[in-house]
mmCIF file of the protein (N, C-alpha, C, O) and its ligand, coordinates in Angstrom:
data_MODEL
# 
_entry.id   MODEL 
# 
loop_
_entity.id 
_entity.type 
_entity.pdbx_number_of_molecules 
1 polymer     1 
2 non-polymer 1 
# 
_entity_poly.entity_id                      1 
_entity_poly.type                           'polypeptide(L)' 
_entity_poly.nstd_linkage                   no 
_entity_poly.nstd_monomer                   no 
_entity_poly.pdbx_seq_one_letter_code       MTRVTTLGCCPNCGRAITRDYLLIEYESDGCPAKFAECPDCRDVVHPSAE 
_entity_poly.pdbx_seq_one_letter_code_can   MTRVTTLGCCPNCGRAITRDYLLIEYESDGCPAKFAECPDCRDVVHPSAE 
_entity_poly.pdbx_strand_id                 A 
# 
loop_
_entity_poly_seq.entity_id 
_entity_poly_seq.num 
_entity_poly_seq.mon_id 
_entity_poly_seq.hetero 
1 1  MET n 
1 2  THR n 
1 3  ARG n 
1 4  VAL n 
1 5  THR n 
1 6  THR n 
1 7  LEU n 
1 8  GLY n 
1 9  CYS n 
1 10 CYS n 
1 11 PRO n 
1 12 ASN n 
1 13 CYS n 
1 14 GLY n 
1 15 ARG n 
1 16 ALA n 
1 17 ILE n 
1 18 THR n 
1 19 ARG n 
1 20 ASP n 
1 21 TYR n 
1 22 LEU n 
1 23 LEU n 
1 24 ILE n 
1 25 GLU n 
1 26 TYR n 
1 27 GLU n 
1 28 SER n 
1 29 ASP n 
1 30 GLY n 
1 31 CYS n 
1 32 PRO n 
1 33 ALA n 
1 34 LYS n 
1 35 PHE n 
1 36 ALA n 
1 37 GLU n 
1 38 CYS n 
1 39 PRO n 
1 40 ASP n 
1 41 CYS n 
1 42 ARG n 
1 43 ASP n 
1 44 VAL n 
1 45 VAL n 
1 46 HIS n 
1 47 PRO n 
1 48 SER n 
1 49 ALA n 
1 50 GLU n 
# 
loop_
_struct_asym.id 
_struct_asym.entity_id 
A 1 
B 2 
# 
loop_
_chem_comp.id 
_chem_comp.type 
_chem_comp.mon_nstd_flag 
ALA 'L-peptide linking' y 
ARG 'L-peptide linking' y 
ASN 'L-peptide linking' y 
ASP 'L-peptide linking' y 
CYS 'L-peptide linking' y 
GLU 'L-peptide linking' y 
GLY 'peptide linking'   y 
HIS 'L-peptide linking' y 
ILE 'L-peptide linking' y 
LEU 'L-peptide linking' y 
LYS 'L-peptide linking' y 
MET 'L-peptide linking' y 
PHE 'L-peptide linking' y 
PRO 'L-peptide linking' y 
SER 'L-peptide linking' y 
THR 'L-peptide linking' y 
TYR 'L-peptide linking' y 
VAL 'L-peptide linking' y 
ZN  non-polymer         . 
# 
_pdbx_entity_nonpoly.entity_id   2 
_pdbx_entity_nonpoly.name        ? 
_pdbx_entity_nonpoly.comp_id     ZN 
# 
_pdbx_nonpoly_scheme.asym_id         B 
_pdbx_nonpoly_scheme.entity_id       2 
_pdbx_nonpoly_scheme.mon_id          ZN 
_pdbx_nonpoly_scheme.ndb_seq_num     1 
_pdbx_nonpoly_scheme.pdb_seq_num     101 
_pdbx_nonpoly_scheme.auth_seq_num    101 
_pdbx_nonpoly_scheme.pdb_mon_id      ZN 
_pdbx_nonpoly_scheme.auth_mon_id     ZN 
_pdbx_nonpoly_scheme.pdb_strand_id   A 
_pdbx_nonpoly_scheme.pdb_ins_code    . 
# 
loop_
_atom_site.group_PDB 
_atom_site.id 
_atom_site.type_symbol 
_atom_site.label_atom_id 
_atom_site.label_alt_id 
_atom_site.label_comp_id 
_atom_site.label_asym_id 
_atom_site.label_entity_id 
_atom_site.label_seq_id 
_atom_site.pdbx_PDB_ins_code 
_atom_site.Cartn_x 
_atom_site.Cartn_y 
_atom_site.Cartn_z 
_atom_site.occupancy 
_atom_site.B_iso_or_equiv 
_atom_site.pdbx_formal_charge 
_atom_site.auth_seq_id 
_atom_site.auth_comp_id 
_atom_site.auth_asym_id 
_atom_site.auth_atom_id 
_atom_site.pdbx_PDB_model_num 
ATOM   1   N  N  . MET A 1 1  ? 197.269 101.994 245.369 1.00 0.00 ? 1   MET A N  1 
ATOM   2   C  CA . MET A 1 1  ? 196.573 102.218 246.479 1.00 0.00 ? 1   MET A CA 1 
ATOM   3   C  C  . MET A 1 1  ? 196.273 100.806 247.079 1.00 0.00 ? 1   MET A C  1 
ATOM   4   O  O  . MET A 1 1  ? 195.658 99.968  246.420 1.00 0.00 ? 1   MET A O  1 
ATOM   5   N  N  . THR A 1 2  ? 196.717 100.568 248.332 1.00 0.00 ? 2   THR A N  1 
ATOM   6   C  CA . THR A 1 2  ? 196.789 99.239  248.886 1.00 0.00 ? 2   THR A CA 1 
ATOM   7   C  C  . THR A 1 2  ? 195.959 99.465  250.143 1.00 0.00 ? 2   THR A C  1 
ATOM   8   O  O  . THR A 1 2  ? 196.376 98.929  251.170 1.00 0.00 ? 2   THR A O  1 
ATOM   9   N  N  . ARG A 1 3  ? 194.875 100.165 250.203 1.00 0.00 ? 3   ARG A N  1 
ATOM   10  C  CA . ARG A 1 3  ? 194.405 100.451 251.484 1.00 0.00 ? 3   ARG A CA 1 
ATOM   11  C  C  . ARG A 1 3  ? 193.423 99.173  251.811 1.00 0.00 ? 3   ARG A C  1 
ATOM   12  O  O  . ARG A 1 3  ? 192.606 98.805  250.967 1.00 0.00 ? 3   ARG A O  1 
ATOM   13  N  N  . VAL A 1 4  ? 193.559 98.461  253.194 1.00 0.00 ? 4   VAL A N  1 
ATOM   14  C  CA . VAL A 1 4  ? 192.937 97.401  253.251 1.00 0.00 ? 4   VAL A CA 1 
ATOM   15  C  C  . VAL A 1 4  ? 191.437 97.732  253.762 1.00 0.00 ? 4   VAL A C  1 
ATOM   16  O  O  . VAL A 1 4  ? 191.302 98.469  254.738 1.00 0.00 ? 4   VAL A O  1 
ATOM   17  N  N  . THR A 1 5  ? 190.465 97.260  253.191 1.00 0.00 ? 5   THR A N  1 
ATOM   18  C  CA . THR A 1 5  ? 189.088 97.496  253.686 1.00 0.00 ? 5   THR A CA 1 
ATOM   19  C  C  . THR A 1 5  ? 188.478 96.458  254.566 1.00 0.00 ? 5   THR A C  1 
ATOM   20  O  O  . THR A 1 5  ? 188.107 95.392  254.075 1.00 0.00 ? 5   THR A O  1 
ATOM   21  N  N  . THR A 1 6  ? 188.341 96.734  255.955 1.00 0.00 ? 6   THR A N  1 
ATOM   22  C  CA . THR A 1 6  ? 187.699 95.864  256.659 1.00 0.00 ? 6   THR A CA 1 
ATOM   23  C  C  . THR A 1 6  ? 186.142 95.906  256.734 1.00 0.00 ? 6   THR A C  1 
ATOM   24  O  O  . THR A 1 6  ? 185.537 96.944  257.004 1.00 0.00 ? 6   THR A O  1 
ATOM   25  N  N  . LEU A 1 7  ? 185.582 94.812  256.498 1.00 0.00 ? 7   LEU A N  1 
ATOM   26  C  CA . LEU A 1 7  ? 184.035 94.690  256.627 1.00 0.00 ? 7   LEU A CA 1 
ATOM   27  C  C  . LEU A 1 7  ? 183.468 94.824  258.178 1.00 0.00 ? 7   LEU A C  1 
ATOM   28  O  O  . LEU A 1 7  ? 182.287 95.088  258.408 1.00 0.00 ? 7   LEU A O  1 
ATOM   29  N  N  . GLY A 1 8  ? 184.335 94.637  259.085 1.00 0.00 ? 8   GLY A N  1 
ATOM   30  C  CA . GLY A 1 8  ? 183.823 94.762  260.619 1.00 0.00 ? 8   GLY A CA 1 
ATOM   31  C  C  . GLY A 1 8  ? 184.657 93.715  261.423 1.00 0.00 ? 8   GLY A C  1 
ATOM   32  O  O  . GLY A 1 8  ? 185.719 93.169  261.124 1.00 0.00 ? 8   GLY A O  1 
ATOM   33  N  N  . CYS A 1 9  ? 183.949 93.605  262.417 1.00 0.00 ? 9   CYS A N  1 
ATOM   34  C  CA . CYS A 1 9  ? 184.709 92.619  263.235 1.00 0.00 ? 9   CYS A CA 1 
ATOM   35  C  C  . CYS A 1 9  ? 183.783 91.249  263.507 1.00 0.00 ? 9   CYS A C  1 
ATOM   36  O  O  . CYS A 1 9  ? 182.566 91.281  263.328 1.00 0.00 ? 9   CYS A O  1 
ATOM   37  N  N  . CYS A 1 10 ? 184.425 90.136  263.921 1.00 0.00 ? 10  CYS A N  1 
ATOM   38  C  CA . CYS A 1 10 ? 183.761 89.049  264.062 1.00 0.00 ? 10  CYS A CA 1 
ATOM   39  C  C  . CYS A 1 10 ? 183.145 89.143  265.396 1.00 0.00 ? 10  CYS A C  1 
ATOM   40  O  O  . CYS A 1 10 ? 183.790 89.485  266.388 1.00 0.00 ? 10  CYS A O  1 
ATOM   41  N  N  . PRO A 1 11 ? 181.563 88.757  265.422 1.00 0.00 ? 11  PRO A N  1 
ATOM   42  C  CA . PRO A 1 11 ? 181.016 88.860  266.708 1.00 0.00 ? 11  PRO A CA 1 
ATOM   43  C  C  . PRO A 1 11 ? 181.342 87.837  267.581 1.00 0.00 ? 11  PRO A C  1 
ATOM   44  O  O  . PRO A 1 11 ? 180.960 87.974  268.743 1.00 0.00 ? 11  PRO A O  1 
ATOM   45  N  N  . ASN A 1 12 ? 182.011 86.764  267.258 1.00 0.00 ? 12  ASN A N  1 
ATOM   46  C  CA . ASN A 1 12 ? 182.275 85.621  268.074 1.00 0.00 ? 12  ASN A CA 1 
ATOM   47  C  C  . ASN A 1 12 ? 183.648 85.800  268.737 1.00 0.00 ? 12  ASN A C  1 
ATOM   48  O  O  . ASN A 1 12 ? 183.763 85.714  269.959 1.00 0.00 ? 12  ASN A O  1 
ATOM   49  N  N  . CYS A 1 13 ? 184.771 86.068  267.863 1.00 0.00 ? 13  CYS A N  1 
ATOM   50  C  CA . CYS A 1 13 ? 186.155 86.297  268.490 1.00 0.00 ? 13  CYS A CA 1 
ATOM   51  C  C  . CYS A 1 13 ? 186.607 87.814  268.334 1.00 0.00 ? 13  CYS A C  1 
ATOM   52  O  O  . CYS A 1 13 ? 187.688 88.078  268.859 1.00 0.00 ? 13  CYS A O  1 
ATOM   53  N  N  . GLY A 1 14 ? 186.056 88.667  267.804 1.00 0.00 ? 14  GLY A N  1 
ATOM   54  C  CA . GLY A 1 14 ? 186.345 90.215  267.712 1.00 0.00 ? 14  GLY A CA 1 
ATOM   55  C  C  . GLY A 1 14 ? 187.435 90.371  266.684 1.00 0.00 ? 14  GLY A C  1 
ATOM   56  O  O  . GLY A 1 14 ? 188.094 91.410  266.665 1.00 0.00 ? 14  GLY A O  1 
ATOM   57  N  N  . ARG A 1 15 ? 187.650 89.440  265.868 1.00 0.00 ? 15  ARG A N  1 
ATOM   58  C  CA . ARG A 1 15 ? 188.813 89.545  264.859 1.00 0.00 ? 15  ARG A CA 1 
ATOM   59  C  C  . ARG A 1 15 ? 188.157 90.533  263.610 1.00 0.00 ? 15  ARG A C  1 
ATOM   60  O  O  . ARG A 1 15 ? 187.024 90.457  263.136 1.00 0.00 ? 15  ARG A O  1 
ATOM   61  N  N  . ALA A 1 16 ? 189.205 91.436  263.262 1.00 0.00 ? 16  ALA A N  1 
ATOM   62  C  CA . ALA A 1 16 ? 188.779 92.199  262.065 1.00 0.00 ? 16  ALA A CA 1 
ATOM   63  C  C  . ALA A 1 16 ? 188.766 91.427  260.764 1.00 0.00 ? 16  ALA A C  1 
ATOM   64  O  O  . ALA A 1 16 ? 189.737 90.756  260.416 1.00 0.00 ? 16  ALA A O  1 
ATOM   65  N  N  . ILE A 1 17 ? 187.511 91.539  259.954 1.00 0.00 ? 17  ILE A N  1 
ATOM   66  C  CA . ILE A 1 17 ? 187.564 90.585  258.858 1.00 0.00 ? 17  ILE A CA 1 
ATOM   67  C  C  . ILE A 1 17 ? 187.740 91.569  257.648 1.00 0.00 ? 17  ILE A C  1 
ATOM   68  O  O  . ILE A 1 17 ? 187.141 92.645  257.644 1.00 0.00 ? 17  ILE A O  1 
ATOM   69  N  N  . THR A 1 18 ? 188.501 91.222  256.705 1.00 0.00 ? 18  THR A N  1 
ATOM   70  C  CA . THR A 1 18 ? 188.766 92.035  255.503 1.00 0.00 ? 18  THR A CA 1 
ATOM   71  C  C  . THR A 1 18 ? 187.825 91.546  254.383 1.00 0.00 ? 18  THR A C  1 
ATOM   72  O  O  . THR A 1 18 ? 187.225 90.471  254.406 1.00 0.00 ? 18  THR A O  1 
ATOM   73  N  N  . ARG A 1 19 ? 187.769 92.482  253.383 1.00 0.00 ? 19  ARG A N  1 
ATOM   74  C  CA . ARG A 1 19 ? 187.053 92.102  252.036 1.00 0.00 ? 19  ARG A CA 1 
ATOM   75  C  C  . ARG A 1 19 ? 187.300 90.842  251.590 1.00 0.00 ? 19  ARG A C  1 
ATOM   76  O  O  . ARG A 1 19 ? 186.379 90.259  251.019 1.00 0.00 ? 19  ARG A O  1 
ATOM   77  N  N  . ASP A 1 20 ? 188.461 90.239  251.743 1.00 0.00 ? 20  ASP A N  1 
ATOM   78  C  CA . ASP A 1 20 ? 188.936 88.977  251.299 1.00 0.00 ? 20  ASP A CA 1 
ATOM   79  C  C  . ASP A 1 20 ? 188.137 87.761  251.640 1.00 0.00 ? 20  ASP A C  1 
ATOM   80  O  O  . ASP A 1 20 ? 188.106 86.751  250.937 1.00 0.00 ? 20  ASP A O  1 
ATOM   81  N  N  . TYR A 1 21 ? 187.492 87.927  252.769 1.00 0.00 ? 21  TYR A N  1 
ATOM   82  C  CA . TYR A 1 21 ? 186.663 86.978  253.400 1.00 0.00 ? 21  TYR A CA 1 
ATOM   83  C  C  . TYR A 1 21 ? 185.220 87.239  253.254 1.00 0.00 ? 21  TYR A C  1 
ATOM   84  O  O  . TYR A 1 21 ? 184.430 86.722  254.043 1.00 0.00 ? 21  TYR A O  1 
ATOM   85  N  N  . LEU A 1 22 ? 184.851 87.953  252.365 1.00 0.00 ? 22  LEU A N  1 
ATOM   86  C  CA . LEU A 1 22 ? 183.419 88.317  252.082 1.00 0.00 ? 22  LEU A CA 1 
ATOM   87  C  C  . LEU A 1 22 ? 182.894 87.339  251.090 1.00 0.00 ? 22  LEU A C  1 
ATOM   88  O  O  . LEU A 1 22 ? 183.408 87.069  250.005 1.00 0.00 ? 22  LEU A O  1 
ATOM   89  N  N  . LEU A 1 23 ? 181.735 86.812  251.635 1.00 0.00 ? 23  LEU A N  1 
ATOM   90  C  CA . LEU A 1 23 ? 181.146 85.544  251.098 1.00 0.00 ? 23  LEU A CA 1 
ATOM   91  C  C  . LEU A 1 23 ? 180.151 86.037  250.112 1.00 0.00 ? 23  LEU A C  1 
ATOM   92  O  O  . LEU A 1 23 ? 180.175 85.655  248.943 1.00 0.00 ? 23  LEU A O  1 
ATOM   93  N  N  . ILE A 1 24 ? 179.024 87.125  250.700 1.00 0.00 ? 24  ILE A N  1 
ATOM   94  C  CA . ILE A 1 24 ? 178.071 87.304  249.931 1.00 0.00 ? 24  ILE A CA 1 
ATOM   95  C  C  . ILE A 1 24 ? 177.421 88.714  250.613 1.00 0.00 ? 24  ILE A C  1 
ATOM   96  O  O  . ILE A 1 24 ? 177.256 88.945  251.811 1.00 0.00 ? 24  ILE A O  1 
ATOM   97  N  N  . GLU A 1 25 ? 177.108 89.578  249.452 1.00 0.00 ? 25  GLU A N  1 
ATOM   98  C  CA . GLU A 1 25 ? 176.602 90.857  250.064 1.00 0.00 ? 25  GLU A CA 1 
ATOM   99  C  C  . GLU A 1 25 ? 175.231 91.111  249.477 1.00 0.00 ? 25  GLU A C  1 
ATOM   100 O  O  . GLU A 1 25 ? 175.133 91.163  248.251 1.00 0.00 ? 25  GLU A O  1 
ATOM   101 N  N  . TYR A 1 26 ? 174.152 91.276  250.249 1.00 0.00 ? 26  TYR A N  1 
ATOM   102 C  CA . TYR A 1 26 ? 172.881 91.619  249.974 1.00 0.00 ? 26  TYR A CA 1 
ATOM   103 C  C  . TYR A 1 26 ? 172.148 92.656  250.365 1.00 0.00 ? 26  TYR A C  1 
ATOM   104 O  O  . TYR A 1 26 ? 172.694 93.476  251.104 1.00 0.00 ? 26  TYR A O  1 
ATOM   105 N  N  . GLU A 1 27 ? 170.872 92.843  249.999 1.00 0.00 ? 27  GLU A N  1 
ATOM   106 C  CA . GLU A 1 27 ? 170.167 94.019  250.710 1.00 0.00 ? 27  GLU A CA 1 
ATOM   107 C  C  . GLU A 1 27 ? 168.965 93.210  251.376 1.00 0.00 ? 27  GLU A C  1 
ATOM   108 O  O  . GLU A 1 27 ? 168.367 92.305  250.793 1.00 0.00 ? 27  GLU A O  1 
ATOM   109 N  N  . SER A 1 28 ? 168.687 93.647  252.662 1.00 0.00 ? 28  SER A N  1 
ATOM   110 C  CA . SER A 1 28 ? 167.538 93.213  253.571 1.00 0.00 ? 28  SER A CA 1 
ATOM   111 C  C  . SER A 1 28 ? 166.755 94.291  254.087 1.00 0.00 ? 28  SER A C  1 
ATOM   112 O  O  . SER A 1 28 ? 167.141 94.870  255.102 1.00 0.00 ? 28  SER A O  1 
ATOM   113 N  N  . ASP A 1 29 ? 165.622 94.655  253.465 1.00 0.00 ? 29  ASP A N  1 
ATOM   114 C  CA . ASP A 1 29 ? 164.704 95.636  253.987 1.00 0.00 ? 29  ASP A CA 1 
ATOM   115 C  C  . ASP A 1 29 ? 165.523 97.096  253.502 1.00 0.00 ? 29  ASP A C  1 
ATOM   116 O  O  . ASP A 1 29 ? 165.348 98.121  254.161 1.00 0.00 ? 29  ASP A O  1 
ATOM   117 N  N  . GLY A 1 30 ? 166.270 97.088  252.504 1.00 0.00 ? 30  GLY A N  1 
ATOM   118 C  CA . GLY A 1 30 ? 166.749 98.377  252.143 1.00 0.00 ? 30  GLY A CA 1 
ATOM   119 C  C  . GLY A 1 30 ? 168.155 98.515  253.053 1.00 0.00 ? 30  GLY A C  1 
ATOM   120 O  O  . GLY A 1 30 ? 168.782 99.573  253.013 1.00 0.00 ? 30  GLY A O  1 
ATOM   121 N  N  . CYS A 1 31 ? 168.488 97.698  253.649 1.00 0.00 ? 31  CYS A N  1 
ATOM   122 C  CA . CYS A 1 31 ? 169.966 97.780  254.436 1.00 0.00 ? 31  CYS A CA 1 
ATOM   123 C  C  . CYS A 1 31 ? 170.764 96.973  253.747 1.00 0.00 ? 31  CYS A C  1 
ATOM   124 O  O  . CYS A 1 31 ? 170.402 95.873  253.331 1.00 0.00 ? 31  CYS A O  1 
ATOM   125 N  N  . PRO A 1 32 ? 171.957 97.486  253.571 1.00 0.00 ? 32  PRO A N  1 
ATOM   126 C  CA . PRO A 1 32 ? 172.935 96.303  253.109 1.00 0.00 ? 32  PRO A CA 1 
ATOM   127 C  C  . PRO A 1 32 ? 173.484 95.419  254.011 1.00 0.00 ? 32  PRO A C  1 
ATOM   128 O  O  . PRO A 1 32 ? 173.902 95.927  255.052 1.00 0.00 ? 32  PRO A O  1 
ATOM   129 N  N  . ALA A 1 33 ? 173.579 94.353  253.896 1.00 0.00 ? 33  ALA A N  1 
ATOM   130 C  CA . ALA A 1 33 ? 174.013 93.226  254.761 1.00 0.00 ? 33  ALA A CA 1 
ATOM   131 C  C  . ALA A 1 33 ? 175.063 92.349  254.254 1.00 0.00 ? 33  ALA A C  1 
ATOM   132 O  O  . ALA A 1 33 ? 175.052 92.122  253.044 1.00 0.00 ? 33  ALA A O  1 
ATOM   133 N  N  . LYS A 1 34 ? 175.912 91.853  254.934 1.00 0.00 ? 34  LYS A N  1 
ATOM   134 C  CA . LYS A 1 34 ? 177.036 91.089  254.571 1.00 0.00 ? 34  LYS A CA 1 
ATOM   135 C  C  . LYS A 1 34 ? 177.257 89.781  255.475 1.00 0.00 ? 34  LYS A C  1 
ATOM   136 O  O  . LYS A 1 34 ? 177.153 89.742  256.701 1.00 0.00 ? 34  LYS A O  1 
ATOM   137 N  N  . PHE A 1 35 ? 177.555 88.808  254.691 1.00 0.00 ? 35  PHE A N  1 
ATOM   138 C  CA . PHE A 1 35 ? 178.045 87.473  255.234 1.00 0.00 ? 35  PHE A CA 1 
ATOM   139 C  C  . PHE A 1 35 ? 179.654 87.264  254.882 1.00 0.00 ? 35  PHE A C  1 
ATOM   140 O  O  . PHE A 1 35 ? 180.122 87.383  253.750 1.00 0.00 ? 35  PHE A O  1 
ATOM   141 N  N  . ALA A 1 36 ? 180.377 86.943  256.027 1.00 0.00 ? 36  ALA A N  1 
ATOM   142 C  CA . ALA A 1 36 ? 181.661 86.663  255.743 1.00 0.00 ? 36  ALA A CA 1 
ATOM   143 C  C  . ALA A 1 36 ? 182.286 85.375  256.412 1.00 0.00 ? 36  ALA A C  1 
ATOM   144 O  O  . ALA A 1 36 ? 181.614 84.842  257.295 1.00 0.00 ? 36  ALA A O  1 
ATOM   145 N  N  . GLU A 1 37 ? 183.326 84.906  256.126 1.00 0.00 ? 37  GLU A N  1 
ATOM   146 C  CA . GLU A 1 37 ? 183.904 83.776  256.936 1.00 0.00 ? 37  GLU A CA 1 
ATOM   147 C  C  . GLU A 1 37 ? 184.914 84.449  257.673 1.00 0.00 ? 37  GLU A C  1 
ATOM   148 O  O  . GLU A 1 37 ? 185.701 85.254  257.173 1.00 0.00 ? 37  GLU A O  1 
ATOM   149 N  N  . CYS A 1 38 ? 184.883 84.099  258.911 1.00 0.00 ? 38  CYS A N  1 
ATOM   150 C  CA . CYS A 1 38 ? 186.013 84.683  259.890 1.00 0.00 ? 38  CYS A CA 1 
ATOM   151 C  C  . CYS A 1 38 ? 187.408 83.615  259.692 1.00 0.00 ? 38  CYS A C  1 
ATOM   152 O  O  . CYS A 1 38 ? 187.410 82.384  259.665 1.00 0.00 ? 38  CYS A O  1 
ATOM   153 N  N  . PRO A 1 39 ? 188.477 84.503  259.577 1.00 0.00 ? 39  PRO A N  1 
ATOM   154 C  CA . PRO A 1 39 ? 189.728 83.937  259.365 1.00 0.00 ? 39  PRO A CA 1 
ATOM   155 C  C  . PRO A 1 39 ? 190.161 83.285  260.559 1.00 0.00 ? 39  PRO A C  1 
ATOM   156 O  O  . PRO A 1 39 ? 191.137 82.541  260.462 1.00 0.00 ? 39  PRO A O  1 
ATOM   157 N  N  . ASP A 1 40 ? 189.522 83.454  261.840 1.00 0.00 ? 40  ASP A N  1 
ATOM   158 C  CA . ASP A 1 40 ? 190.293 82.931  262.940 1.00 0.00 ? 40  ASP A CA 1 
ATOM   159 C  C  . ASP A 1 40 ? 189.086 81.721  263.376 1.00 0.00 ? 40  ASP A C  1 
ATOM   160 O  O  . ASP A 1 40 ? 189.483 80.574  263.581 1.00 0.00 ? 40  ASP A O  1 
ATOM   161 N  N  . CYS A 1 41 ? 188.154 81.928  263.456 1.00 0.00 ? 41  CYS A N  1 
ATOM   162 C  CA . CYS A 1 41 ? 187.120 80.858  263.950 1.00 0.00 ? 41  CYS A CA 1 
ATOM   163 C  C  . CYS A 1 41 ? 186.431 80.017  262.857 1.00 0.00 ? 41  CYS A C  1 
ATOM   164 O  O  . CYS A 1 41 ? 185.648 79.102  263.112 1.00 0.00 ? 41  CYS A O  1 
ATOM   165 N  N  . ARG A 1 42 ? 186.808 80.426  261.552 1.00 0.00 ? 42  ARG A N  1 
ATOM   166 C  CA . ARG A 1 42 ? 186.132 79.704  260.342 1.00 0.00 ? 42  ARG A CA 1 
ATOM   167 C  C  . ARG A 1 42 ? 184.656 79.638  260.547 1.00 0.00 ? 42  ARG A C  1 
ATOM   168 O  O  . ARG A 1 42 ? 184.084 78.607  260.194 1.00 0.00 ? 42  ARG A O  1 
ATOM   169 N  N  . ASP A 1 43 ? 183.939 80.658  261.099 1.00 0.00 ? 43  ASP A N  1 
ATOM   170 C  CA . ASP A 1 43 ? 182.517 80.602  261.218 1.00 0.00 ? 43  ASP A CA 1 
ATOM   171 C  C  . ASP A 1 43 ? 181.962 81.502  260.064 1.00 0.00 ? 43  ASP A C  1 
ATOM   172 O  O  . ASP A 1 43 ? 182.694 82.398  259.645 1.00 0.00 ? 43  ASP A O  1 
ATOM   173 N  N  . VAL A 1 44 ? 180.862 81.345  259.584 1.00 0.00 ? 44  VAL A N  1 
ATOM   174 C  CA . VAL A 1 44 ? 180.246 82.326  258.712 1.00 0.00 ? 44  VAL A CA 1 
ATOM   175 C  C  . VAL A 1 44 ? 179.514 83.101  259.748 1.00 0.00 ? 44  VAL A C  1 
ATOM   176 O  O  . VAL A 1 44 ? 178.728 82.665  260.589 1.00 0.00 ? 44  VAL A O  1 
ATOM   177 N  N  . VAL A 1 45 ? 179.984 84.570  259.503 1.00 0.00 ? 45  VAL A N  1 
ATOM   178 C  CA . VAL A 1 45 ? 179.302 85.341  260.288 1.00 0.00 ? 45  VAL A CA 1 
ATOM   179 C  C  . VAL A 1 45 ? 178.889 86.525  259.828 1.00 0.00 ? 45  VAL A C  1 
ATOM   180 O  O  . VAL A 1 45 ? 179.157 86.758  258.649 1.00 0.00 ? 45  VAL A O  1 
ATOM   181 N  N  . HIS A 1 46 ? 178.165 87.537  260.585 1.00 0.00 ? 46  HIS A N  1 
ATOM   182 C  CA . HIS A 1 46 ? 177.861 88.765  260.126 1.00 0.00 ? 46  HIS A CA 1 
ATOM   183 C  C  . HIS A 1 46 ? 178.625 89.664  260.619 1.00 0.00 ? 46  HIS A C  1 
ATOM   184 O  O  . HIS A 1 46 ? 178.487 89.820  261.832 1.00 0.00 ? 46  HIS A O  1 
ATOM   185 N  N  . PRO A 1 47 ? 179.498 90.411  260.034 1.00 0.00 ? 47  PRO A N  1 
ATOM   186 C  CA . PRO A 1 47 ? 180.701 91.309  260.525 1.00 0.00 ? 47  PRO A CA 1 
ATOM   187 C  C  . PRO A 1 47 ? 179.963 92.457  261.334 1.00 0.00 ? 47  PRO A C  1 
ATOM   188 O  O  . PRO A 1 47 ? 178.974 93.011  260.853 1.00 0.00 ? 47  PRO A O  1 
ATOM   189 N  N  . SER A 1 48 ? 180.368 92.726  262.322 1.00 0.00 ? 48  SER A N  1 
ATOM   190 C  CA . SER A 1 48 ? 179.799 93.970  262.976 1.00 0.00 ? 48  SER A CA 1 
ATOM   191 C  C  . SER A 1 48 ? 180.382 95.184  262.805 1.00 0.00 ? 48  SER A C  1 
ATOM   192 O  O  . SER A 1 48 ? 181.601 95.192  262.971 1.00 0.00 ? 48  SER A O  1 
ATOM   193 N  N  . ALA A 1 49 ? 179.829 96.275  262.503 1.00 0.00 ? 49  ALA A N  1 
ATOM   194 C  CA . ALA A 1 49 ? 180.469 97.539  262.163 1.00 0.00 ? 49  ALA A CA 1 
ATOM   195 C  C  . ALA A 1 49 ? 181.260 97.860  263.291 1.00 0.00 ? 49  ALA A C  1 
ATOM   196 O  O  . ALA A 1 49 ? 181.042 97.505  264.449 1.00 0.00 ? 49  ALA A O  1 
ATOM   197 N  N  . GLU A 1 50 ? 182.388 98.702  262.789 1.00 0.00 ? 50  GLU A N  1 
ATOM   198 C  CA . GLU A 1 50 ? 183.362 99.026  263.736 1.00 0.00 ? 50  GLU A CA 1 
ATOM   199 C  C  . GLU A 1 50 ? 182.890 100.352 264.376 1.00 0.00 ? 50  GLU A C  1 
ATOM   200 O  O  . GLU A 1 50 ? 183.562 100.885 265.259 1.00 0.00 ? 50  GLU A O  1 
HETATM 201 ZN ZN . ZN  B 2 .  ? 185.740 84.836  264.532 1.00 0.00 2 101 ZN  A ZN 1 
# 
């Protein structure tokens, strides 16, 4: 199975961010949150859900 899982989109440039770029996953007030590096603008962002 080679399903590509995207975390969401970059809030800066709108690029889809895949799990390969996930830096850290944590929980904030019971809600799962993620930080990832955008492959396009190279910023550490909060991927926005699709
Ligand atoms: Zn970006």
